[in-house]
MARNU-810312 format. One record per residue: residue number from 1; residue in three letters; x, y negated, z of N, C-alpha, C in turn. Coordinates in nm, 2 decimals, m for minus. Layout:
BEGIN
<pt NUM 'ALA' <X Y Z> <X Y Z> <X Y Z>>
...
# end
This chain:
BEGIN
<pt 1 'MET' <4.67 2.81 m1.95> <4.58 2.82 m2.06> <4.46 2.89 m2.01>>
<pt 2 'LYS' <4.34 2.84 m2.04> <4.22 2.90 m2.00> <4.15 2.97 m2.12>>
<pt 3 'LEU' <4.11 3.09 m2.10> <4.04 3.16 m2.21> <3.89 3.15 m2.19>>
<pt 4 'SER' <3.82 3.15 m2.31> <3.68 3.15 m2.30> <3.63 3.28 m2.26>>
<pt 5 'ASP' <3.50 3.28 m2.21> <3.44 3.41 m2.17> <3.43 3.51 m2.28>>
<pt 6 'LYS' <3.41 3.46 m2.40> <3.40 3.54 m2.52> <3.53 3.61 m2.55>>
<pt 7 'LYS' <3.64 3.54 m2.53> <3.77 3.60 m2.56> <3.80 3.70 m2.45>>
<pt 8 'LYS' <3.77 3.67 m2.32> <3.79 3.77 m2.21> <3.71 3.89 m2.23>>
<pt 9 'GLU' <3.59 3.88 m2.29> <3.51 4.00 m2.31> <3.57 4.08 m2.42>>
<pt 10 'LYS' <3.62 4.02 m2.53> <3.69 4.10 m2.63> <3.81 4.17 m2.58>>
<pt 11 'ILE' <3.89 4.10 m2.50> <4.01 4.17 m2.44> <3.97 4.28 m2.35>>
<pt 12 'SER' <3.86 4.26 m2.28> <3.81 4.37 m2.19> <3.76 4.49 m2.28>>
<pt 13 'GLU' <3.71 4.46 m2.39> <3.67 4.57 m2.48> <3.79 4.65 m2.53>>
<pt 14 'GLN' <3.90 4.58 m2.56> <4.02 4.64 m2.60> <4.08 4.73 m2.49>>
<pt 15 'ILE' <4.07 4.68 m2.37> <4.11 4.76 m2.25> <4.03 4.89 m2.24>>
<pt 16 'LEU' <3.90 4.88 m2.25> <3.81 4.99 m2.24> <3.84 5.09 m2.35>>
<pt 17 'ALA' <3.86 5.04 m2.47> <3.89 5.13 m2.59> <4.02 5.21 m2.56>>
<pt 18 'TYR' <4.12 5.14 m2.51> <4.25 5.21 m2.48> <4.23 5.31 m2.37>>
<pt 19 'LEU' <4.16 5.28 m2.27> <4.13 5.38 m2.16> <4.05 5.50 m2.21>>
<pt 20 'TYR' <3.96 5.47 m2.30> <3.88 5.58 m2.36> <3.97 5.67 m2.44>>
<pt 21 'GLY' <4.07 5.61 m2.51> <4.16 5.69 m2.59> <4.25 5.78 m2.51>>
<pt 22 'VAL' <4.29 5.74 m2.39> <4.38 5.82 m2.31> <4.31 5.90 m2.20>>
<pt 23 'ASN' <4.18 5.89 m2.20> <4.10 5.95 m2.09> <4.13 6.10 m2.10>>
<pt 24 'PRO' <4.14 6.17 m1.99> <4.12 6.14 m1.85> <4.24 6.10 m1.78>>
<pt 25 'ARG' <4.35 6.08 m1.85> <4.48 6.04 m1.79> <4.47 5.89 m1.74>>
<pt 26 'PRO' <4.50 5.87 m1.61> <4.50 5.74 m1.56> <4.63 5.66 m1.61>>
<pt 27 'THR' <4.62 5.53 m1.63> <4.72 5.46 m1.68> <4.76 5.33 m1.60>>
<pt 28 'PHE' <4.88 5.30 m1.58> <4.93 5.19 m1.50> <4.89 5.06 m1.57>>
<pt 29 'THR' <4.86 4.96 m1.49> <4.83 4.82 m1.55> <4.93 4.78 m1.65>>
<pt 30 'SER' <5.06 4.79 m1.62> <5.16 4.74 m1.71> <5.16 4.82 m1.84>>
<pt 31 'HIS' <5.13 4.94 m1.85> <5.12 5.02 m1.97> <5.00 4.97 m2.05>>
<pt 32 'ILE' <4.89 4.94 m1.99> <4.77 4.89 m2.06> <4.81 4.75 m2.12>>
<pt 33 'ALA' <4.87 4.67 m2.04> <4.91 4.53 m2.09> <5.00 4.54 m2.21>>
<pt 34 'GLU' <5.10 4.64 m2.20> <5.19 4.65 m2.31> <5.12 4.70 m2.44>>
<pt 35 'GLU' <5.03 4.79 m2.42> <4.95 4.85 m2.53> <4.87 4.75 m2.61>>
<pt 36 'ILE' <4.80 4.66 m2.53> <4.71 4.56 m2.60> <4.78 4.43 m2.61>>
<pt 37 'VAL' <4.91 4.42 m2.58> <4.99 4.30 m2.60> <4.94 4.18 m2.52>>
<pt 38 'ARG' <4.92 4.20 m2.39> <4.87 4.09 m2.31> <4.95 4.08 m2.18>>
<pt 39 'ASP' <4.94 3.97 m2.11> <5.01 3.95 m1.99> <4.95 4.05 m1.88>>
<pt 40 'ASP' <5.05 4.10 m1.79> <5.01 4.19 m1.69> <4.91 4.14 m1.59>>
<pt 41 'GLU' <4.93 4.01 m1.55> <4.84 3.95 m1.45> <4.70 3.93 m1.51>>
<pt 42 'MET' <4.69 3.89 m1.63> <4.56 3.87 m1.69> <4.49 4.00 m1.71>>
<pt 43 'VAL' <4.56 4.11 m1.75> <4.50 4.24 m1.76> <4.45 4.29 m1.62>>
<pt 44 'LYS' <4.53 4.27 m1.52> <4.50 4.31 m1.38> <4.37 4.24 m1.34>>
<pt 45 'GLN' <4.36 4.11 m1.37> <4.24 4.03 m1.33> <4.11 4.09 m1.41>>
<pt 46 'LEU' <4.13 4.12 m1.53> <4.02 4.17 m1.61> <3.98 4.31 m1.56>>
<pt 47 'LEU' <4.08 4.39 m1.53> <4.05 4.52 m1.47> <3.98 4.51 m1.34>>
<pt 48 'GLN' <4.01 4.42 m1.26> <3.94 4.40 m1.13> <3.80 4.36 m1.15>>
<pt 49 'ASN' <3.77 4.27 m1.25> <3.64 4.24 m1.28> <3.56 4.36 m1.33>>
<pt 50 'MET' <3.62 4.44 m1.42> <3.55 4.56 m1.47> <3.53 4.66 m1.36>>
<pt 51 'LYS' <3.61 4.66 m1.26> <3.60 4.75 m1.14> <3.47 4.71 m1.07>>
<pt 52 'LYS' <3.45 4.58 m1.05> <3.33 4.53 m0.98> <3.20 4.57 m1.05>>
<pt 53 'LYS' <3.21 4.58 m1.19> <3.10 4.61 m1.27> <3.08 4.76 m1.28>>
<pt 54 'GLY' <3.17 4.84 m1.23> <3.16 4.99 m1.23> <3.21 5.05 m1.36>>
<pt 55 'LEU' <3.29 4.98 m1.44> <3.33 5.03 m1.57> <3.46 5.11 m1.56>>
<pt 56 'VAL' <3.55 5.07 m1.46> <3.68 5.14 m1.44> <3.69 5.18 m1.30>>
<pt 57 'LEU' <3.78 5.28 m1.28> <3.82 5.32 m1.14> <3.96 5.29 m1.12>>
<pt 58 'GLU' <3.99 5.24 m1.00> <4.13 5.21 m0.96> <4.18 5.32 m0.88>>
<pt 59 'ILE' <4.30 5.37 m0.91> <4.37 5.48 m0.84> <4.49 5.42 m0.77>>
<pt 60 'LYS' <4.49 5.43 m0.64> <4.60 5.36 m0.57> <4.70 5.47 m0.50>>
<pt 61 'LYS' <4.68 5.60 m0.55> <4.77 5.70 m0.49> <4.83 5.78 m0.61>>
<pt 62 'ASN' <4.95 5.83 m0.59> <5.02 5.91 m0.69> <4.96 6.05 m0.69>>
<pt 63 'PRO' <5.00 6.13 m0.78> <4.94 6.27 m0.79> <4.97 6.35 m0.66>>
<pt 64 'LYS' <5.07 6.31 m0.59> <5.10 6.39 m0.46> <5.03 6.33 m0.34>>
<pt 65 'GLY' <4.95 6.23 m0.36> <4.87 6.17 m0.25> <4.93 6.06 m0.18>>
<pt 66 'LYS' <5.05 6.02 m0.22> <5.11 5.91 m0.15> <5.06 5.77 m0.21>>
<pt 67 'ASP' <5.04 5.68 m0.12> <4.99 5.55 m0.16> <5.09 5.47 m0.24>>
<pt 68 'TYR' <5.05 5.40 m0.35> <5.14 5.31 m0.42> <5.14 5.18 m0.33>>
<pt 69 'SER' <5.25 5.11 m0.33> <5.26 4.99 m0.25> <5.21 4.87 m0.33>>
<pt 70 'LYS' <5.25 4.87 m0.46> <5.22 4.75 m0.54> <5.15 4.79 m0.68>>
<pt 71 'ARG' <5.14 4.92 m0.71> <5.10 4.96 m0.84> <4.96 5.02 m0.83>>
<pt 72 'SER' <4.89 5.02 m0.94> <4.76 5.08 m0.96> <4.75 5.15 m1.09>>
<pt 73 'ARG' <4.68 5.26 m1.09> <4.65 5.33 m1.22> <4.50 5.31 m1.24>>
<pt 74 'TRP' <4.46 5.31 m1.37> <4.32 5.29 m1.40> <4.27 5.40 m1.50>>
<pt 75 'THR' <4.14 5.42 m1.48> <4.07 5.52 m1.57> <3.93 5.47 m1.59>>
<pt 76 'LEU' <3.86 5.52 m1.69> <3.72 5.48 m1.71> <3.64 5.55 m1.60>>
<pt 77 'SER' <3.53 5.49 m1.56> <3.44 5.55 m1.47> <3.36 5.66 m1.55>>
<pt 78 'GLU' <3.30 5.75 m1.49> <3.22 5.86 m1.55> <3.11 5.80 m1.63>>
<pt 79 'GLN' <3.04 5.70 m1.58> <2.93 5.63 m1.64> <2.98 5.56 m1.77>>
<pt 80 'ALA' <3.09 5.48 m1.76> <3.14 5.41 m1.88> <3.19 5.51 m1.98>>
<pt 81 'TYR' <3.25 5.62 m1.94> <3.29 5.72 m2.04> <3.17 5.77 m2.12>>
<pt 82 'LYS' <3.07 5.81 m2.05> <2.95 5.86 m2.12> <2.89 5.76 m2.22>>
<pt 83 'ILE' <2.88 5.64 m2.18> <2.82 5.53 m2.26> <2.91 5.51 m2.38>>
<pt 84 'TYR' <3.04 5.51 m2.36> <3.14 5.49 m2.47> <3.14 5.61 m2.57>>
<pt 85 'LYS' <3.13 5.73 m2.51> <3.12 5.85 m2.60> <3.00 5.85 m2.68>>
<pt 86 'ASP' <2.88 5.81 m2.63> <2.76 5.80 m2.70> <2.77 5.70 m2.81>>
<pt 87 'LYS' <2.83 5.59 m2.79> <2.85 5.48 m2.89> <2.94 5.53 m3.01>>
<pt 88 'GLN' <3.04 5.61 m2.97> <3.13 5.66 m3.08> <3.07 5.76 m3.17>>
<pt 89 'GLN' <2.96 5.83 m3.13> <2.91 5.93 m3.21> <2.80 5.88 m3.30>>
# end
């Protein structure tokens, strides 16, 4: 099933809103997908696109500094957080 660009944009907005709500705590892709009730792979693809745009940051290491082999955590970029915070006020 192919989603329109408009629907992808709306889902991306849901992801950003969720990340803003849990900021500054980074969140795993699977937790984001569960929260917005979407498929993990689709959420991962959307997060990768947002990463290219500079909206989110991908964290590939655990808090102890060890690399994740297959997982990633995500958080809002500083720039996206400031923009989102200004829009909320």
